MARVEXVEX-744302 format. One record per residue (C-alpha): z, y negated, x. Coordinates in steps of 0.05 Angstrom, whole numbers, plus 5000, padded with zeros to 4 digits. Layout:
<atoms>
ZYX
...
</atoms>
This chain:
<atoms>
648832314711
651633004693
645333224657
640632974711
644133314769
644733964731
637333954714
635633784787
639734364813
636734854762
629634654783
631534704856
634635394852
629035674810
623735494863
621236034909
625235974973
620636095033
626636105081
630236635040
624636995002
628937604987
633237184940
627236954900
624237654899
630837924871
630637394816
623337594799
625238324796
631038154750
626237764705
621238334702
626838854694
629538504632
622538424604
620939164613
627639384585
626938964522
619739204512
621539944520
627539874475
623639544419
617940044422
622640634426
626640404366
620240264327
617840974340
624641284323
624940884258
617741074242
619141814249
625641744210
622141384153
616241864152
620742484150
624942174095
618742014054
615942714060
622643064048
624142593990
617542793957
618943543959
626543513950
627043013892
632242463885
637242873845
637643603824
642343933774
644844613796
648745053748
653845573771
651246273785
651646553714
650645923671
643645643675
641444993643
640145053569
634844693529
640244343488
643544063551
636743813575
635643443510
642543133513
641042883583
634442583560
637842233502
643641953544
639341753604
632741513574
630941133638
630741773679
625342313682
627343053680
623543673700
626744353688
624744933732
625645673746
626045923818
625046593851
624246883921
617847273933
613047533986
605747313983
601047864004
593647874021
591148534050
596048744104
598648034115
605047794083
608847134082
615546944051
615046463993
619346073944
616146083875
617645513826
616045563753
615144853726
612444463667
606644143704
606343543656
613643383671
613243563745
607343113761
611442503742
616642693794
612442983850
606542583875
604143183916
603443613854
600443033815
595042943868
593443683868
592843693792
588443073791
583843373843
583244013801
582143623737
576343243768
572943913782
574744213715
580344663740
586244563692
592844953697
591945243627
592845993639
599846293644
598846593713
595346023748
598545763812
598245203863
599145403935
599844983998
594244864046
598345174101
598645844064
591245774046
589345694120
593646294141
590846764088
583846444083
584846334009
579646013964
579645693895
579846203839
581646773886
587647213872
594347223908
599247793902
606547593896
611948113906
618347863873
625448043892
626848163818
627248923811
625149343751
627050063735
621850593751
623951303737
629951463781
629550833823
627950093823
621649763848
620149023861
616048643809
608848523832
604048053799
597147763815
596247013805
589846613803
589446023852
587245393816
588244883871
591744713936
597044193950
598443834015
605543574026
604343384099
609743864123
607444564143
614044894124
613044694050
605544824050
606645534075
612845704036
612445373967
608445633908
608145293839
606445643774
607445543700
614645603678
612846133626
609646573679
616046593720
620146683657
616147323642
617047583713
624547443716
625647613643
629546963634
631646813562
627546273526
630545573532
634345713596
632845423665
635245513737
635944763747
633344073730
630143573777
631142833763
627042223782
631241583790
630640923826
638140893839
640241593859
647041403886
649441073822
646041553773
648842163810
655941963792
654241813719
650542463709
656042863742
661242563695
656842723635
655643453653
660543983631
664544393681
660344883722
654644403738
653743973799
648743433818
646043433889
642342843920
636442923968
640642614023
645943154015
640843714019
638443454087
644743104110
645343454177
638043314194
638442564182
645342524215
642242834278
636542324276
641341744268
645641994325
639542074369
637341364352
644141074371
644241474436
637241234453
639240514440
645240574487
641240914542
635540404539
640439824536
642840074604
635839884631
637239164611
644239214640
641539464707
636338904707
641938414693
645538654755
639638384794
641137704762
648237754788
645837964857
640637404860
645536864838
651137104884
646237094942
644136394922
651436184920
652736474989
646436155017
648035474986
655435435003
654434825048
650234484995
655334634940
660934364985
657033714998
655633624923
663033714907
664833224963
659832704936
662932734866
659633314830
664633674785
665934424784
663534414712
656734154734
656134674789
658135234741
653234974689
647534954739
648335674763
649635924692
643235604668
639235904725
641636604707
640636474632
633536214643
631636814685
634537304634
632236964570
625236854598
625037604612
627337744541
621737304513
616537644557
619238314534
618438114461
611237894473
609538534511
612838964456
608838614402
602338724439
604039464453
606039594381
599639274356
595539704402
599140344381
598440164308
590940004310
588140484363
588941244366
591841244435
597141774416
594942324369
600342784340
599443504316
599243464241
602244154230
608543934267
609443204247
605643184182
601042634207
596342504266
598241764269
604241524308
609141244256
611940554274
617240174236
621639644270
627139434222
629838724224
636938974237
634739364299
630538774324
636438294317
641138794349
636438864409
635438114414
642737904410
645038494451
640238304507
642137574505
649537764508
648438204569
644337654604
649437104590
655137544613
651337704677
650236954690
657536764679
660737114738
656336824794
656936134762
664536204764
664336424837
660335804854
666035364831
670935714877
667635434940
672735024980
669134405008
674234295063
673834995091
666235035086
664834355118
669834475174
667135165192
659735055178
</atoms>
């Protein structure tokens, strides 16, 4: 009896009421509001996660999992590098020299960071450099000369550089010249271009042979400015390497080099989630309004049901189910609409991004399971909470007062 009367009341209250159409219209608006809120929230979180993942991938490529930095006057010796390779055979190491410089073509100049690397070691750590070397090798351009360089496509576009053309680099390293000091200037031969996907790196980074930069900086043989490390477990290996290194050396992870950037993205994502969840909350207020209006309109009917033997639990259950059905149906529609919209955005170039800003023309999308579940359960919690209050108010109807006055 309990189940049948509850189901009867649910079907009755969900029907469109021609006598009181505003109540039904409010319920429809609540249903659509929840659906739109869930759809927008899922799509927004997928886009935020996509950009977060894309930036991490690109920054990870050019920043390396771990990097060893010596104190200002130490440097990393060849003997220390060999000890690291012996004690951590599962890791890959690439020593480097680093210098600030100005790239100059004609009257045009651009700031640059010049890295001297062992290209055979570096290509195992940096896929961008590896791709540039492979492209050059296919065309017979091998980095075999001391003063060969790789430059980014961003710098090549700015200076209209071509393969095998020369690029003047003016280094901050000074050399004595009579009664004063002058910066070191050297012409390098461009052997190929690399494309990291981020314009800041493509314009500002230059890679050359480690011996070339050693000659420019006059760095002693067997001494390096730092060592880059490739690892699949950076968090754990960072601690082990730091404990192995003598005093004066520190190991920095890629997440520490860009910590503020990713913290800002994470904060923005949480703020966006809260703001968009308010859309669902506002739509749920329509559920409360619709159910309260139904309760007020059905006071006499509720009083008669209570007089005829219906329990307050049955009345509460009926109104609670009405609100839950409206809200959860809206959530399901929102999930379907979000899936359709994400599929369209992923397969059709509706939104095209400037590659020099975002590193890609495609809109990155990535909806994590944790975000999906958080949206789903958060929406359901809001809907159920919105359905509870009107259902509780329905049980507070006094049959004697209502039947006597109405």
